[in-house]
VMD Tcl script that draws the C-alpha trace (Angstrom):
set ca {
  {-12.10 -7.74 22.61}
  {-10.90 -4.68 20.92}
  {-12.45 -0.99 22.18}
  {-12.22 0.04 18.49}
  {-15.73 1.05 16.72}
  {-14.48 2.69 13.70}
  {-11.61 3.37 11.37}
  {-10.70 6.53 9.68}
  {-8.60 6.62 6.79}
  {-6.81 9.44 4.71}
  {-6.64 8.83 0.95}
  {-3.58 9.95 -0.72}
  {-0.32 8.37 0.69}
  {-2.58 5.92 2.52}
  {-5.15 4.18 0.16}
  {-2.90 5.19 -2.72}
  {0.69 5.43 -2.65}
  {2.52 8.78 -1.62}
  {2.95 11.90 -4.03}
  {6.33 12.43 -2.42}
  {8.07 9.77 -4.61}
  {6.93 11.72 -7.87}
  {7.91 14.97 -5.96}
  {11.32 13.57 -5.94}
  {11.89 12.53 -9.60}
  {10.34 15.89 -10.61}
  {12.77 17.63 -8.45}
  {15.79 15.82 -9.67}
  {14.62 16.19 -13.40}
  {14.34 20.10 -12.59}
  {17.51 20.19 -10.73}
  {15.84 21.59 -7.56}
  {16.88 20.88 -4.19}
  {15.46 17.67 -2.65}
  {12.60 18.27 -0.72}
  {11.84 21.51 -2.38}
  {8.14 20.94 -3.17}
  {7.51 19.58 0.48}
  {9.27 22.80 1.83}
  {7.12 25.01 -0.19}
  {3.83 23.38 1.21}
  {5.29 23.48 4.65}
  {5.74 27.21 4.59}
  {2.63 28.91 6.55}
  {0.91 25.49 5.89}
  {-2.52 26.51 7.11}
  {-2.72 29.52 4.71}
  {-0.63 28.90 1.63}
  {-1.58 28.23 -1.92}
  {-1.83 24.21 -1.27}
  {-4.21 25.02 1.86}
  {-6.03 27.47 0.07}
  {-6.74 25.12 -2.78}
  {-7.82 22.57 -0.58}
  {-10.32 24.55 0.78}
  {-11.50 25.83 -2.38}
  {-10.60 29.37 -1.56}
  {-8.53 29.20 -4.82}
  {-9.33 27.96 -8.25}
  {-6.42 26.16 -10.17}
  {-5.70 29.57 -11.72}
  {-4.89 31.35 -8.72}
  {-3.19 28.16 -7.20}
  {-0.65 28.12 -10.34}
  {0.22 31.92 -9.92}
  {0.54 31.89 -5.94}
  {2.49 28.56 -5.96}
  {4.76 30.21 -8.48}
  {5.19 33.21 -6.40}
  {5.48 31.08 -2.92}
  {8.41 28.79 -4.43}
  {10.24 31.76 -6.12}
  {10.24 33.18 -2.60}
  {12.32 30.47 -1.61}
  {14.62 30.30 -4.48}
  {13.20 28.35 -7.26}
  {10.03 29.25 -9.12}
  {7.92 26.20 -9.95}
  {4.38 26.91 -11.32}
  {1.26 25.51 -9.58}
  {0.08 23.67 -12.88}
  {3.48 21.56 -12.89}
  {2.73 20.18 -9.44}
  {-0.73 19.21 -9.61}
  {-0.45 16.18 -11.91}
  {2.40 14.82 -9.49}
  {-0.46 14.04 -7.17}
  {-2.18 10.86 -8.54}
  {-0.90 8.03 -6.95}
  {-1.19 4.55 -7.40}
  {-4.06 2.31 -5.56}
  {-2.55 0.02 -3.00}
  {-4.84 -3.01 -3.29}
  {-4.05 -4.43 0.25}
  {-5.31 -1.23 1.99}
  {-8.51 -1.61 -0.33}
  {-8.93 -5.25 0.99}
  {-8.31 -4.16 4.65}
  {-11.00 -1.29 4.05}
  {-13.44 -4.25 2.71}
  {-12.75 -6.40 5.58}
  {-13.00 -3.63 8.29}
  {-16.10 -2.21 6.73}
  {-18.02 -5.55 7.53}
  {-17.33 -5.12 11.10}
  {-16.85 -1.73 12.00}
  {-17.47 1.68 11.05}
  {-15.17 3.36 8.17}
  {-14.65 6.98 7.29}
  {-12.46 8.77 4.84}
  {-10.92 12.48 5.58}
  {-9.08 13.71 2.68}
  {-7.62 16.84 1.88}
  {-8.28 17.37 -1.82}
  {-9.21 19.91 -4.66}
  {-11.95 20.03 -7.59}
  {-10.68 17.42 -9.93}
  {-9.26 18.26 -13.35}
  {-8.01 16.00 -15.99}
  {-8.63 12.72 -14.15}
  {-8.94 9.85 -16.29}
  {-12.46 8.14 -16.70}
  {-11.18 4.94 -15.70}
  {-9.14 6.09 -12.72}
  {-12.08 8.14 -11.58}
  {-14.58 5.19 -11.82}
  {-11.96 2.77 -9.53}
  {-11.72 5.63 -7.21}
  {-15.25 5.97 -6.73}
  {-15.73 2.40 -6.45}
  {-13.17 2.79 -3.05}
  {-15.02 5.94 -1.81}
  {-18.40 3.91 -1.71}
  {-16.65 1.44 0.59}
  {-16.54 4.11 3.41}
  {-19.39 4.67 5.52}
  {-18.84 8.39 5.56}
  {-16.57 10.69 3.65}
  {-15.47 14.17 4.12}
  {-13.35 16.12 1.38}
  {-11.90 19.39 2.25}
  {-12.82 20.79 -1.19}
  {-16.57 20.48 -0.13}
  {-16.51 21.29 3.37}
  {-14.22 24.41 3.36}
  {-12.16 22.63 6.22}
  {-8.96 20.84 5.94}
  {-6.78 18.66 8.23}
  {-4.95 19.48 10.63}
  {-8.23 21.69 11.62}
  {-9.36 19.57 14.72}
  {-13.27 20.54 13.69}
  {-12.77 18.06 10.53}
  {-12.17 15.20 12.94}
  {-14.96 15.85 15.01}
  {-17.22 16.07 12.15}
  {-16.27 12.88 11.15}
  {-16.93 11.25 14.65}
  {-20.17 12.62 14.51}
  {-21.19 11.45 11.34}
  {-20.13 8.05 12.33}
  {-21.80 8.51 15.73}
  {-18.73 7.41 17.54}
  {-16.58 9.00 20.40}
  {-12.98 9.86 18.99}
  {-11.44 7.48 21.70}
  {-13.32 4.61 19.89}
  {-11.29 5.18 16.51}
  {-7.97 4.73 14.72}
  {-7.13 7.32 12.12}
  {-4.28 6.67 9.67}
  {-2.42 9.70 7.78}
  {0.84 9.60 6.10}
  {1.63 13.03 7.45}
  {2.41 13.70 11.40}
  {0.95 16.99 11.23}
  {-2.35 15.57 10.37}
  {-1.95 12.57 13.18}
  {-1.45 14.93 15.97}
  {-4.70 16.72 16.59}
  {-6.44 13.08 16.09}
  {-4.26 11.89 18.77}
  {-5.22 14.97 21.04}
  {-8.62 14.12 20.74}
  {-8.28 10.60 21.73}
  {-7.81 8.67 18.68}
  {-5.47 5.66 18.36}
  {-3.25 6.77 15.19}
  {-1.18 5.19 12.54}
  {1.41 6.93 10.59}
  {1.67 5.01 7.28}
  {4.55 4.76 4.92}
  {4.59 1.29 3.72}
  {1.21 -0.47 3.24}
  {2.34 -3.80 5.02}
  {3.78 -2.29 8.45}
  {0.57 0.09 8.89}
  {-1.81 -2.86 8.24}
  {-0.09 -5.04 10.75}
  {-0.30 -2.31 13.31}
  {-3.95 -1.46 12.46}
  {-4.54 -5.51 12.69}
  {-3.20 -5.50 16.26}
  {-5.79 -2.70 17.00}
  {-9.01 -3.80 15.60}
  {-8.24 -7.38 16.52}
  {-8.98 -9.62 13.56}
  {-7.13 -10.41 10.20}
  {-6.49 -7.92 7.67}
  {-3.48 -9.52 5.63}
  {-3.69 -12.93 3.92}
}
mol new
graphics top color blue
foreach p $ca { graphics top sphere $p radius 0.5 }
foreach p [lrange $ca 0 end-1] q [lrange $ca 1 end] { graphics top cylinder $p $q radius 0.2 }
display resetview
């Protein structure tokens, strides 16, 4: 019998598709170097414009200007307002179904680095709200003022779910966010394509997640 009592998910890049594909298209259209946007985001990652937006320290106007300044320092100016629309990925139905199945047997949580929504379509927001309602507990960086990979945000989740880190699996698409979870004792899964990640998760929880 599995010792896992809770599964904790990231949202973007896990429940929904990764924004990195949209980043790549944007870079190609603008004639930017490959992975330029990710390079901007990875520079001073804990205190850059992106991090401060996700902790609600910046509004969208401040983010727009700060991201432009940071990208310009790396050789190509990109306005923050042009990057934000690239983040809305497509929901992965197989991940949602796995979440439903797990929620019937185990505790579930979502830790998402996000920012105050703007310009979301009502239908998309409604569907996302329905998915968020499947989790037993949700922690949003924009509301807490903490963001991954700060270890405190993972401990907030385990405390809310009433489980020890060693009894949890954590799924994220970024290695930088998986490292602190692993150091706290969680099992971790780096998500790329949905199916391989779900096969790995299925093995850890000990019951079927895929048809």
